[in-house]
Every structure is written in structure tokens, then in C-alpha cells.
C-alpha positions, -999 to +999 in steps of 0.1 A: +262-409-557+232-413-580+200-410-560+180-418-590+192-454-589+159-466-575+154-500-558+120-515-562+094-509-534+089-546-527+126-552-526+130-523-501+102-536-479+115-572-480+150-560-472+138-540-442+116-569-430+143-596-433+173-575-422+159-554-394+122-560-385+124-598-379+151-593-353+124-576-331+096-601-338+085-603-301+081-566-298+062-567-331+039-596-318+031-577-286+024-545-305+001-563-330-017-581-302-023-547-286-036-533-319-060-562-322-074-552-288-076-516-298-095-525-330-120-548-311-127-521-284-133-495-311-159-517-327-172-525-292-179-487-286-202-487-317-219-520-306-227-507-271-247-478-287-276-501-294-284-511-258-275-476-247-303-461-269-329-490-267-324-502-231-312-472-212-327-441-229-359-456-244-369-484-220-351-470-189-341-506-179-327-504-143-301-532-149-289-516-182-286-482-166-259-496-143-244-522-167-240-501-198-219-473-182-198-500-166-192-517-199-182-483-214-157-479-185-142-513-190-139-507-228-122-474-221-097-489-196-089-519-219-084-496-250-063-471-231-040-499-217-036-515-252-030-480-267-002-474-242+014-507-248+012-503-286+026-468-285+054-477-261+065-509-279+063-494-314+082-463-302+110-485-289+108-508-320+111-478-344+140-462-326+159-495-323+155-504-360+166-470-371+196-471-347+207-504-362+204-489-397+224-458-387+250-480-371+253-501-403+254-469-424+282-454-403+301-487-405+298-487-442+309-450-445+339-453-422+351-483-442+344-466-476+372-456-499+384-420-494+375-410-529+338-416-519+340-386-496+355-365-524+323-371-544+298-367-515+294-337-493+296-342-455+264-324-449+245-346-474+258-377-456+247-363-422+213-356-437+210-393-446+218-402-410+192-378-395+165-367-420+163-398-441+165-421-410+137-401-393+114-404-423+121-441-425+113-445-388+080-426-392+071-447-422+078-480-403+057-472-373+029-457-393+029-486-417+027-512-389-001-492-372-019-488-405-015-525-416-025-538-381-046-515-360-063-494-387-069-523-411-083-545-383-104-517-369-119-511-404-126-549-408-143-552-374-164-521-381-174-533-415-184-567-400-205-549-375-221-529-402-231-561-421-243-578-389-265-547-381-280-543-416-263-559-447-284-538-472-273-505-456-238-519-453-236-525-490-245-489-497-222-475-471-191-495-480-193-493-518-172-461-516-144-478-497-127-495-527-133-463-548-111-444-524-080-465-532-077-454-568-069-417-561-048-428-531-026-450-553-021-421-577-013-397-548+013-423-536+032-422-568+033-384-568+044-385-531+074-408-539+087-383-565+081-353-542+098-371-513+129-379-534+132-342-545+126-330-509+153-353-495+178-342-522+172-305-515+175-311-477+208-329-483+220-300-504+210-275-477+228-295-450+259-297-471+259-259-477+255-252-439+283-276-431+306-260-457+298-225-443+305-235-407+338-252-417+349-221-435+339-193-411+374-178-410+375-175-448+340-160-449+349-134-423+384-127-438+369-119-472+338-102-457+315-125-476+289-130-449+262-115-471+272-138-500+269-169-478+236-158-463+222-153-498+235-188-508+218-203-478+186-184-484+185-196-521+192-232-510+166-230-483+140-216-508+146-246-531+142-269-500+110-251-490+095-255-525+102-292-524+087-295-489+056-276-501+051-302-529+052-329-502+027-310-480+004-303-509+004-340-520+000-352-485-029-328-479-050-342-508-057-377-494-077-367-463-102-343-480-109-370-506-119-395-479-139-368-461-159-362-493-165-399-499-175-403-462-200-375-465-215-387-497-221-423-486-232-414-451-258-391-467-269-420-490-273-443-460-295-418-441-316-411-472-321-448-479-330-455-443-354-426-441-369-432-475-379-468-471-404-478-444-391-514-445-357-503-433-372-481-406-393-510-393-363-534-396-340-513-374-346-501-339-333-466-330-304-482-311-294-504-341-295-474-365-273-453-341-249-483-338-248-485-376-241-447-381-216-448-352-197-477-368-199-460-402-185-428-387-157-446-368-148-466-400-137-434-418-110-426-393-089-458-401-098-453-437-082-418-436-052-432-418-047-460-444-050-433-471-024-412-454-003-443-448+005-446-485+020-410-485+041-418-454+051-451-469+063-434-501+083-409-481+099-437-461+106-458-492+123-428-509+145-424-477+152-462-476+163-461-512+188-433-505+201-452-474+204-486-491+220-471-521+249-462-498+249-496-480+251-513-514+281-494-526+311-516-534+345-505-521+374-507-546+400-510-518+393-542-499+412-573-487+419-599-513+402-633-508+433-650-495+450-619-479+476-627-453+490-608-423+518-583-431+549-595-414+574-566-409+609-578-403+627-546-415+601-523-430+618-519-464+594-502-489+598-507-527+579-489-554+581-507-587+568-489-619+539-474-599+514-451-617+482-435-604+454-416-622+427-393-608+396-387-628+413-403-658+443-380-656+476-397-647+491-379-618+522-400-611+539-422-637+564-451-634+576-443-599+605-465-588+624-461-555+633-479-523+631-468-487+653-490-464+652-497-427+667-468-407+668-445-438+651-412-441+637-406-476+624-371-485+601-364-514+600-328-527+585-310-556+562-282-566+525-281-554+505-307-573+535-327-584+522-359-568+541-360-535+512-367-512+498-391-537+529-413-533+524-413-495+487-421-497+495-452-519+515-469-491+486-474-466+463-481-496+442-450-491+442-450-529+452-477-554+477-475-583+466-483-618+499-500-626+529-514-608+532-526-573+543-515-538+561-540-516+570-540-479+597-565-470+590-582-503+552-586-497+528-570-521+506-547-501+476-557-522+480-592-509+480-584-472+452-575-449+445-537-448+443-538-410+477-554-406+492-530-432+479-498-415+488-511-380+525-510-391+523-474-404+522-441-385+508-414-407+510-377-398+495-353-423+497-315-426+460-312-414+462-322-378+424-324-371+417-335-336+386-351-320+364-331-296+377-348-265+406-344-241+443-340-250+450-373-233+424-392-253+435-375-285+471-389-280+457-422-267+439-426-301+473-437-315+473-468-293+440-472-274+454-499-250+484-477-239+489-469-202+491-434-188+529-434-186+531-442-224+508-413-232+528-389-210+561-402-225+548-397-261+536-361-252+571-353-238+589-367-269+566-345-291+573-315-269+537-312-259+541-311-222+554-276-220+521-261-233+498-288-218+511-281-183+502-244-187+465-253-194+441-253-164+429-288-170+463-300-184+458-334-202+421-333-194+416-302-215+389-306-241+403-294-274+370-284-291+357-294-326+387-302-348+410-288-320+397-252-323+409-244-288+445-251-296+469-233-320+480-249-352+514-258-338+499-273-306+475-295-327+504-307-349+525-317-319+496-337-304+492-354-338+529-362-338+526-375-302+501-401-315+528-413-339+553-416-310+527-436-291+518-460-319+556-467-325+550-482-359+580-495-379+571-472-409+567-435-405+550-413-431+551-376-426+532-354-450+545-319-443+540-327-406+559-297-394+542-272-417+521-257-390+549-252-365+568-221-356+606-222-359+611-230-322+586-258-322+599-271-355+634-274-341+621-293-311+601-316-333+630-322-356+651-334-326+622-357-315+617-370-350+654-378-353+650-400-322+617-415-335+630-427-368+660-446-355+655-482-366+624-473-387+616-466-423+607-430-428+593-412-459+588-374-456+570-350-479+585-317-470+574-281-475+603-265-456+633-280-473+656-271-445+640-299-425+653-326-449+688-315-457+701-345-436+678-370-455+696-402-467+679-397-501+659-368-516+635-376-545+624-347-567+590-351-584+579-330-614+546-336-633+542-370-616+577-383-625+609-387-606+634-364-623+663-365-599+675-383-567+704-379-543+716-362-512+711-326-504+745-312-514+747-334-544+713-321-557+721-285-549+754-287-568+736-303-597+716-271-603+684-289-612+648-284-599+657-293-563+684-266-563+659-240-575+633-251-550+658-250-522+670-215-532+634-202-533+627-219-500+656-202-483+646-168-496+610-174-483+622-186-449+646-157-447+617-132-453+595-151-428+621-148-401+627-111-407 
């Protein structure tokens, strides 16, 4: 995915506002009302300084001595209450909006074409869920705070400055608009730095994920030091990108501090240098003015820093929305119908498929009939698994058509197509939940008896009953607590439970030992009765009883027939079978 494909800032803001923020308008209204109160009470603190100086400290007025502290206390309670409400509501608002974006992002990803995941690393996608989403949440809450509380506080304090002395106020506030020029420039630099930082963070996450997924290989080849160095190098690039963000972010506040110091000094010099000003203002009024001026620089600093946070958030939003806007190639046609399976006959008609502009299968023609077992064999990379992946439309052909009971699979709904197919691949990755729930995944509304029956048919019960927690055993991430054969049998149990009319087995017994394989073969023979079955086989001994064997070479069908017929023909299948027998013989020695 091209992260440089930028969406305009205004489009991003409008999209966030219309798509997510408006749904929580009442939370927003309450938060904004609270921030108005915070802004007013901040200005009130400065305003109360005048009677504090003039009435309490200078004149020692007995009423004011009691009243002014009471007013201070009331202001503090009101401001504290409003601050609590604002923080609580905005916190909930920010988390809720980001949760909705994350939900939409996951929905988009889980419905994306499989080739999308071949082009994008898992760790990089997880980074978008966590890092980018967190940056966007911070930008949202800071932006709303800056736009509402800080802007209103600044406005109320400026109004108080002009009410107190408009001439001094002109001198004091002339620096405010000047501060926005460097802030705007810093914002542009921040956007670039944030994009780079998020990209390097994604790369780092992807590298970590890859390392954790391949720990066995790392240890087997004693490449721990190599991987540590790769992670160090990636982390160093990430740190350099972060340092750019930190450096850019750090510039804004010192600029405001310098401007604050310069114009506060000018105000004091002007007030001290002109007798007219000294006579016009009481001590209390001057303290009120200086207090209001001092308080005004805090929201000004926040607004200046807001732009840097906003640019970080917009860069994150750009990366998130660039995924949400991706168009899938494999979707339901406009007038797609439900697939009606009467028999489950599958027909390939002149089917070709290309991957990265290279044609991997060419002009494939064959039929798989109800109750028949069709086996596809060939050397590694011949295109066997590609043929299977075309049937549930995990990938799309560039030419030709695939039909089930005479219905073009492109013209039927994807959900109805896949509901009628049980697919068991050579990689039996399980979910980190119980064995029972992993089997139940094949048919989520099944009862306990159906799950137990499926487990028994797949010869799972013998090892499940030996486990302390039996069916409640948590299998670990990707089933790491189970052996390869055990995982594969659970995956096959899912297929039993689903009981679909079409069975696709992509080297489904490749991870099983000979004893387990024999048990599974007996179970599969029962399963495929009355069903259409297509098998991609690694161990050719498992498909000698197939009704038809299709041999693939360089993406083309070069021979078809039954086992003995092909062996006697002396072609590629015969050679593969001979090699397979030798290999299996050695394996069994």
C-alpha cells in the first residue's frame, strides 16, 4: 500500500466529523459546555485579582476580606467540576470514536482480498490498529480541547485585557498573530516527520512479528544474533524518525515563551514609563492585567502545540483511511444470486490465472462430479493449490469460468458459495481458544453432540481425552500446545462438522504420522460419500483410489486417468509416484 497517497487535510477532518464525531454530538455538547465554564472561570481568576489587591490588601475592607476568598473558593470548585466533566467525557468520546474506527478497519481487512495480505506485513497492519489509532485519538481530544477550551480561554482573557486597558492590550496582543506564522511552518514539518515516524514504526512492528513467528527457524539456524542486529537497525531508524518528531514538536513552545517574554516586558516598560498609564490604572487593575496576560500565554502555547498534534493525527488518519478506501477485486456482482447446490458438480472451463503478470495456470478444463474423488498432483509450484483457491474465489481467474451445478461462481454471492465448501489446507492454524471452540468454528450453531461426533470421526477423541482439560484445553497461539498431527485432525474435524457438499483438501494429511493418516483416510472415505471432493496430494499413496487423477505441469494439465492407468503410461505421474514411494519407504525405515 502506498502511504504517500495523501488525502487532503480538510477532507480528512470532514470525514472524521461526518463519519464518527457527529454520532457522539451529545457527549461533544456536554464537553464543550464544560470547556466554556473552564474558560470563564480562568478569566474570572484574573478578574478577581483587582478587588483582592485594591479592596483586601490596600483598603483592608472587612466585607471584601470575607467575600473575595469565598469567590476564589467558588471559582475553584466550579472550574474543578467542569474540568472533571470535560476530561471524563472527552476521554470516553476519544476512546469510543477510535474503537469504531478500529472496528471498521478490522471489518475492511477481514473482508479484503487475500493478495492484499501478501503485499502488506501483518506487523504493519497491527501498527495501524494500535499506534496510528492512538495518535488519531490524541489528536482528536487535543484538537477539541484546543478549539474549544483554549480558544475560548484566550478570547475571554483578551476581552478582559481590553476592558482593563485597551492601550496596553494592543501592545500585549500584537504578538499573538505573529506567533501563528512559525507555528504554521512547524505544522508542515510535523506532518512529514509524523508520516516517516509511522512508516518506520510499522516496519519495526512487522519485523518483530516476523521474528516471533519464525522462532523455530531462528534457533535452528542459530541466527539469534542476526535477528537481534536486524531489530536493532530497524529500531534505530524508528528512533531517528521519532527524534525528528520530538525536535519539531519542541520548537513551538519556546517560540511562544520568547514572544510572551518580549511583549510582557513591553507592557511593563510602557506602563512604568508613562505617568498617564500609571494614574489610569490602580494597582489591582494592573495586577489583573498582568495576570490575564500571563494566563493567556498558556492557551496560546496549547494552540501552538495543537497544530503539531493535529498533523500527527492527520498523518495517522491518512494511513487508516487509505486502507478503508481500498477497493476489493473479489466482490459480489450487482445482481448476485444464492448458490443452489443440488449435486455439487464442479466444472472448470478454459480457466487461466496469473500472479504478478506471470501466468501460473493455463486453459484448465476438468469436471468433478457428485460422489467422485478428484486428485490433483504435480511438482511443487505447478499450480495445484491455485486451482483449489479458485473454487471458493480466494483468487480470480483472468480467463474462463468455474461452474457449480451450472452456476457461474462469479454470479453467486460469496457467502453462499463458501458456505457450501469445506476447505482444509496443509497449514492447520488454530485459534487461541479451547479445542471445543476450535471445532465449533466450522459450524457455530452446532450442539455439543455434533462437535463430539465430528471429533470422533476425525480421530481426535483419543488424544483429547488424554488431556487434563479435554475439550476445554486452550490450544495456544496458532495451536502451539498441540502437535502438527493433532492440529490437522482438529482442522479436519471442522470439515466434518460443517458437512458441506463440496470438500477441498489441500494436502490435508501432510502433517500426520502414518497411523494418524490411515485413521483420517478411513474417516475421509466416509465423509466424501455423496459429496464432491477435490484433493491436492503430497503423499500419492493417499489418492490411489481416486476416481480421477489430474497431473499438472507448468500450469497445464498434461495427463488424466486412474492410478494404474497413469502408472502404466509411464508419464510424469508414474515418475512422481515412484519417487514418492522411495521417499515414503525411507521415511518408514
